[in-house]
DSSP file (Angstrom, degrees, kcal/mol; ACC not computed):
  #  RESIDUE AA STRUCTURE BP1 BP2  ACC     N-H-->O    O-->H-N    N-H-->O    O-->H-N    TCO  KAPPA ALPHA  PHI   PSI    X-CA   Y-CA   Z-CA
    1    1 A M              0   0    0      0, 0.0     0, 0.0     0, 0.0     0, 0.0   0.000 360.0 360.0 360.0 123.0  -11.4   33.8   57.1
    2    2 A P        -     0   0    0      0, 0.0     3,-0.1     0, 0.0     2,-0.0  -0.312 360.0 -95.6 -72.3 155.2  -12.2   31.5   54.1
    3    3 A A        -     0   0    0      1,-0.1     2,-0.1     0, 0.0     0, 0.0  -0.317  50.7 -88.9 -65.6 147.1  -10.3   28.4   53.4
    4    4 A M        -     0   0    0      1,-0.1    -1,-0.1    -2,-0.0     3,-0.1  -0.335  43.7-118.8 -52.3 126.4   -7.3   28.6   50.9
    5    5 A E        -     0   0    0      1,-0.1     3,-0.1    -3,-0.1    -1,-0.1  -0.380  32.5-104.8 -65.9 147.9   -8.3   28.0   47.4
    6    6 A P        -     0   0    0      0, 0.0    -1,-0.1     0, 0.0    73,-0.0  -0.305  49.3 -82.9 -72.4 153.6   -6.7   25.0   45.7
    7    7 A L        -     0   0    0      1,-0.1    -3,-0.0    -3,-0.1     0, 0.0  -0.332  30.8-146.1 -60.8 141.7   -3.9   25.7   43.2
    8    8 A K  S    S+     0   0    0     -3,-0.1     2,-0.8    71,-0.1    -1,-0.1   0.662  72.1  99.1 -92.1 -16.1   -5.3   26.6   39.8
    9    9 A D        +     0   0    0      1,-0.1    -2,-0.1     5,-0.0     0, 0.0  -0.570  38.3 160.6 -72.1 112.0   -2.4   24.9   38.0
   10   10 A N        +     0   0    0     -2,-0.8    69,-0.1    69,-0.0    -1,-0.1  -0.114  12.4 149.2-127.1  39.1   -3.5   21.4   36.9
   11   11 A Q    >>  -     0   0    0      1,-0.1     4,-2.0     2,-0.0     3,-0.7  -0.562  49.5-129.0 -76.1 139.5   -1.0   20.5   34.1
   12   12 A P  H 3> S+     0   0    0      0, 0.0     4,-2.5     0, 0.0     5,-0.2   0.888 103.5  55.4 -50.9 -50.4   -0.5   16.8   33.9
   13   13 A W  H 3> S+     0   0    0      1,-0.2     4,-1.9     2,-0.2     5,-0.1   0.785 109.9  47.3 -60.5 -29.6    3.3   16.9   34.0
   14   14 A R  H <> S+     0   0    0     -3,-0.7     4,-1.5     2,-0.2    -1,-0.2   0.855 111.0  50.9 -83.2 -29.5    3.3   18.9   37.3
   15   15 A R  H  X S+     0   0    0     -4,-2.0     4,-1.7     2,-0.2    -2,-0.2   0.884 112.7  46.8 -64.6 -39.0    0.8   16.7   38.9
   16   16 A A  H  X S+     0   0    0     -4,-2.5     4,-2.1     1,-0.2    -2,-0.2   0.914 112.4  49.9 -67.0 -48.0    3.0   13.6   37.9
   17   17 A L  H  X S+     0   0    0     -4,-1.9     4,-2.0    -5,-0.2    -1,-0.2   0.821 107.7  53.9 -63.4 -30.0    6.0   15.4   39.2
   18   18 A S  H  X S+     0   0    0     -4,-1.5     4,-2.7     2,-0.2    -1,-0.2   0.906 110.3  47.5 -64.9 -46.0    4.2   16.2   42.5
   19   19 A V  H  X S+     0   0    0     -4,-1.7     4,-2.0     1,-0.2    -2,-0.2   0.871 111.1  49.3 -72.8 -32.6    3.4   12.5   42.9
   20   20 A V  H  X S+     0   0    0     -4,-2.1     4,-2.2     2,-0.2    -1,-0.2   0.922 112.5  48.0 -70.0 -40.6    6.9   11.3   42.1
   21   21 A V  H  X S+     0   0    0     -4,-2.0     4,-1.6     1,-0.2    -2,-0.2   0.889 112.2  51.3 -65.1 -39.1    8.4   13.9   44.7
   22   22 A G  H  X S+     0   0    0     -4,-2.7     4,-2.0     2,-0.2    -1,-0.2   0.898 109.1  48.9 -61.9 -43.5    5.8   12.7   47.3
   23   23 A V  H  X S+     0   0    0     -4,-2.0     4,-2.2     1,-0.2    -2,-0.2   0.885 109.6  54.2 -66.2 -35.8    6.8    9.0   46.8
   24   24 A A  H  X S+     0   0    0     -4,-2.2     4,-1.7     2,-0.2    -1,-0.2   0.814 109.4  47.4 -70.4 -28.9   10.4   10.1   47.2
   25   25 A F  H  X S+     0   0    0     -4,-1.6     4,-2.3     2,-0.2    -1,-0.2   0.908 111.3  49.1 -65.5 -44.3    9.7   11.7   50.5
   26   26 A I  H  X S+     0   0    0     -4,-2.0     4,-2.0     2,-0.2    -2,-0.2   0.832 113.2  46.9 -69.1 -35.3    7.7    8.8   51.8
   27   27 A V  H  X S+     0   0    0     -4,-2.2     4,-2.9     2,-0.2     5,-0.3   0.914 109.8  54.4 -70.8 -42.8   10.5    6.3   50.8
   28   28 A W  H  X S+     0   0    0     -4,-1.7     4,-2.1     1,-0.2    -2,-0.2   0.914 110.5  46.7 -54.1 -44.3   13.1    8.6   52.3
   29   29 A G  H  X S+     0   0    0     -4,-2.3     4,-1.8     2,-0.2    -1,-0.2   0.885 112.6  47.6 -66.0 -37.2   11.1    8.5   55.6
   30   30 A L  H  X S+     0   0    0     -4,-2.0     4,-2.4     2,-0.2     5,-0.2   0.915 112.7  49.5 -73.5 -38.4   10.6    4.8   55.6
   31   31 A I  H  X S+     0   0    0     -4,-2.9     4,-2.4     1,-0.2     5,-0.2   0.940 108.7  53.2 -54.7 -45.1   14.3    4.2   54.9
   32   32 A S  H  X>S+     0   0    0     -4,-2.1     4,-2.3    -5,-0.3     5,-1.0   0.889 107.9  50.8 -59.7 -43.1   15.2    6.5   57.6
   33   33 A I  H  <5S+     0   0    0     -4,-1.8    -1,-0.2     1,-0.2    -2,-0.2   0.958 112.0  48.1 -60.6 -50.6   12.9    4.5   60.1
   34   34 A R  H  <5S+     0   0    0     -4,-2.4    -2,-0.2     1,-0.2    -1,-0.2   0.863 115.5  41.7 -63.4 -33.5   14.6    1.3   59.1
   35   35 A Q  H  <5S-     0   0    0     -4,-2.4    -1,-0.2    -5,-0.2    -2,-0.2   0.814 104.5-128.5 -86.3 -25.8   18.1    2.6   59.4
   36   36 A G  T  <5S+     0   0    0     -4,-2.3    14,-2.9    -5,-0.2    15,-0.4   0.626  76.9  77.6  90.2  11.8   17.4    4.5   62.7
   37   37 A R  E   < -A   49   0A   0     -5,-1.0     2,-0.4    12,-0.2    -1,-0.2  -0.989  53.9-165.2-149.6 153.8   18.8    7.8   61.5
   38   38 A I  E     -A   48   0A   0     10,-2.0    10,-2.8    -2,-0.3     2,-0.5  -0.993  12.1-148.0-138.1 132.0   17.9   10.7   59.3
   39   39 A T  E     +A   47   0A   0     -2,-0.4     2,-0.3     8,-0.3     8,-0.2  -0.879  34.7 156.9-101.2 121.0   20.0   13.4   57.9
   40   40 A A  E     +A   46   0A   0      6,-2.3     6,-1.8    -2,-0.5     5,-0.3  -0.843  29.5  58.2-141.0 171.9   18.2   16.8   57.5
   41   41 A F     >  -     0   0    0     -2,-0.3     4,-3.5     4,-0.2     5,-0.3   0.949  58.3-143.4  70.9  94.9   18.6   20.5   57.2
   42   42 A R  T  4 S+     0   0    0      1,-0.2    -1,-0.1     2,-0.2    -2,-0.0   0.867  97.3  47.6 -62.8 -42.1   20.8   21.3   54.2
   43   43 A G  T  4 S+     0   0    0      1,-0.1    -1,-0.2     3,-0.0    -2,-0.1   0.925 126.1  28.6 -66.8 -41.9   22.6   24.3   55.8
   44   44 A I  T  4 S-     0   0    0      2,-0.1    -2,-0.2    -3,-0.0    -3,-0.1   0.931  86.6-158.1 -82.1 -52.0   23.3   22.4   59.1
   45   45 A N     <  +     0   0    0     -4,-3.5     2,-0.4    -5,-0.3    -4,-0.2   0.981  26.6 171.1  71.9  60.8   23.5   19.0   57.7
   46   46 A H  E     -A   40   0A   0     -6,-1.8    -6,-2.3    -5,-0.3     2,-0.6  -0.843  27.1-144.0-110.8 141.3   22.7   17.3   61.1
   47   47 A T  E     -A   39   0A   0     -2,-0.4     2,-0.5    -8,-0.2    -8,-0.3  -0.862  10.4-155.0-105.3 132.6   21.9   13.6   61.4
   48   48 A F  E     -A   38   0A   0    -10,-2.8   -10,-2.0    -2,-0.6     2,-0.3  -0.888   6.8-158.9-100.9 125.8   19.3   12.6   64.1
   49   49 A H  E  >  -A   37   0A   0     -2,-0.5     4,-2.9   -12,-0.2     8,-0.3  -0.857  19.0-135.8-110.3 149.5   19.6    9.1   65.5
   50   50 A V  T  4 S+     0   0    0    -14,-2.9    -1,-0.1    -2,-0.3   -13,-0.1   0.866 104.8  51.7 -71.2 -31.2   16.6    7.4   67.1
   51   51 A T  T  4 S+     0   0    0    -15,-0.4    -1,-0.2     2,-0.2   -14,-0.1   0.794 120.2  31.2 -71.0 -32.2   18.8    6.1   70.0
   52   52 A R  T  4 S+     0   0    0      1,-0.2    -2,-0.2    -3,-0.1    -1,-0.1   0.857 137.0  17.8 -96.4 -44.6   20.4    9.6   70.9
   53   53 A E     X  +     0   0    0     -4,-2.9     4,-2.3     1,-0.1     5,-0.2  -0.591  67.2 164.1-130.1  72.5   17.6   12.0   70.0
   54   54 A P  H  > S+     0   0    0      0, 0.0     4,-2.5     0, 0.0     5,-0.3   0.880  76.4  48.3 -63.8 -36.9   14.3   10.2   69.7
   55   55 A F  H  > S+     0   0    0      1,-0.2     4,-2.4     2,-0.2     5,-0.2   0.953 115.3  45.2 -69.1 -41.8   12.0   13.2   69.8
   56   56 A A  H  > S+     0   0    0      1,-0.2     4,-2.1     2,-0.2     5,-0.2   0.867 113.8  50.7 -65.6 -37.4   14.0   15.1   67.2
   57   57 A F  H  X S+     0   0    0     -4,-2.3     4,-2.2    -8,-0.3    -1,-0.2   0.944 112.7  43.9 -63.6 -47.1   14.2   12.0   65.0
   58   58 A W  H  X S+     0   0    0     -4,-2.5     4,-2.8     2,-0.2    -2,-0.2   0.867 111.6  55.1 -68.9 -38.7   10.5   11.2   65.1
   59   59 A L  H  X S+     0   0    0     -4,-2.4     4,-2.2    -5,-0.3    -1,-0.2   0.953 111.5  43.0 -64.3 -47.7    9.7   14.9   64.5
   60   60 A V  H  X S+     0   0    0     -4,-2.1     4,-2.0     2,-0.2    -2,-0.2   0.865 115.0  49.6 -67.4 -38.4   11.8   15.1   61.3
   61   61 A V  H  X S+     0   0    0     -4,-2.2     4,-2.3    -5,-0.2    -1,-0.2   0.931 110.1  50.0 -63.2 -43.7   10.6   11.8   60.1
   62   62 A G  H  X S+     0   0    0     -4,-2.8     4,-2.4     2,-0.2     5,-0.2   0.884 111.2  50.3 -62.4 -41.7    6.9   12.8   60.7
   63   63 A I  H  X S+     0   0    0     -4,-2.2     4,-2.5     2,-0.2     5,-0.2   0.929 110.3  49.5 -63.0 -43.1    7.5   16.1   58.8
   64   64 A V  H  X S+     0   0    0     -4,-2.0     4,-2.6     1,-0.2    -2,-0.2   0.964 114.4  45.5 -64.5 -51.0    9.1   14.2   55.8
   65   65 A I  H  X S+     0   0    0     -4,-2.3     4,-1.8     2,-0.2    -1,-0.2   0.811 113.8  47.0 -57.9 -39.9    6.2   11.8   55.7
   66   66 A V  H  X S+     0   0    0     -4,-2.4     4,-2.7     2,-0.2     5,-0.2   0.922 111.9  52.3 -69.8 -41.5    3.5   14.4   56.0
   67   67 A L  H  X S+     0   0    0     -4,-2.5     4,-2.1    -5,-0.2    -2,-0.2   0.940 111.3  46.0 -62.5 -46.1    5.3   16.5   53.3
   68   68 A G  H  X S+     0   0    0     -4,-2.6     4,-2.5     1,-0.2    -1,-0.2   0.912 111.7  51.6 -66.3 -37.4    5.3   13.4   50.9
   69   69 A A  H  X S+     0   0    0     -4,-1.8     4,-3.1     1,-0.2    -1,-0.2   0.919 110.8  49.3 -67.4 -37.2    1.7   12.6   51.6
   70   70 A G  H  X S+     0   0    0     -4,-2.7     4,-2.6     2,-0.2    -2,-0.2   0.891 110.0  50.2 -62.7 -42.3    0.8   16.3   50.9
   71   71 A C  H  X S+     0   0    0     -4,-2.1     4,-1.9    -5,-0.2    -2,-0.2   0.932 112.1  47.4 -65.0 -49.1    2.7   16.2   47.6
   72   72 A I  H  X S+     0   0    0     -4,-2.5     4,-2.3     2,-0.2     3,-0.3   0.960 112.2  51.6 -57.8 -51.2    0.9   12.9   46.6
   73   73 A Y  H  X S+     0   0    0     -4,-3.1     4,-2.5     1,-0.3    -2,-0.2   0.914 109.0  48.6 -52.7 -45.4   -2.4   14.5   47.5
   74   74 A R  H  < S+     0   0    0     -4,-2.6     4,-0.4     1,-0.2    -1,-0.3   0.835 114.2  46.8 -64.9 -30.4   -1.8   17.6   45.4
   75   75 A G  H  < S+     0   0    0     -4,-1.9    -2,-0.2    -3,-0.3    -1,-0.2   0.781 117.3  41.5 -83.7 -28.8   -0.8   15.4   42.5
   76   76 A V  H  < S+     0   0    0     -4,-2.3    -2,-0.2    -5,-0.2    -3,-0.2   0.859  99.8  67.8 -84.8 -36.4   -3.8   13.0   42.7
   77   77 A R  S  < S-     0   0    0     -4,-2.5    -1,-0.1    -5,-0.3    -2,-0.1   0.729  77.9-173.0 -70.3 -18.3   -6.7   15.2   43.4
   78   78 A G        -     0   0    0     -4,-0.4    -1,-0.1    -5,-0.2    -2,-0.1  -0.056  47.4 -16.3  71.7-167.1   -6.7   17.0   40.2
   79   79 A R              0   0    0      1,-0.2   -71,-0.1   -69,-0.1   -69,-0.0  -0.562 360.0 360.0 -73.2 123.1   -9.0   20.0   39.4
   80   80 A P              0   0    0      0, 0.0    -1,-0.2     0, 0.0    -2,-0.1   0.619 360.0 360.0 -71.4 360.0  -11.9   20.3   42.0
């Protein structure tokens, strides 16, 4: 199965918006690490604390940071 082709949409405002959203996710993850808690899942609205639920906390923080890095990569890479 071939690799997924990159998105064809290369408008500058969408690329810039993707970078801004990615930076927001990274900042959210870093602030959560500093505070020791992160609130996630809009429907449930559950707060994970590093002292009570370390595995879930680090899993959610990791997902947020990877998502932010992916958004930044998508915005910076441009058209192949």
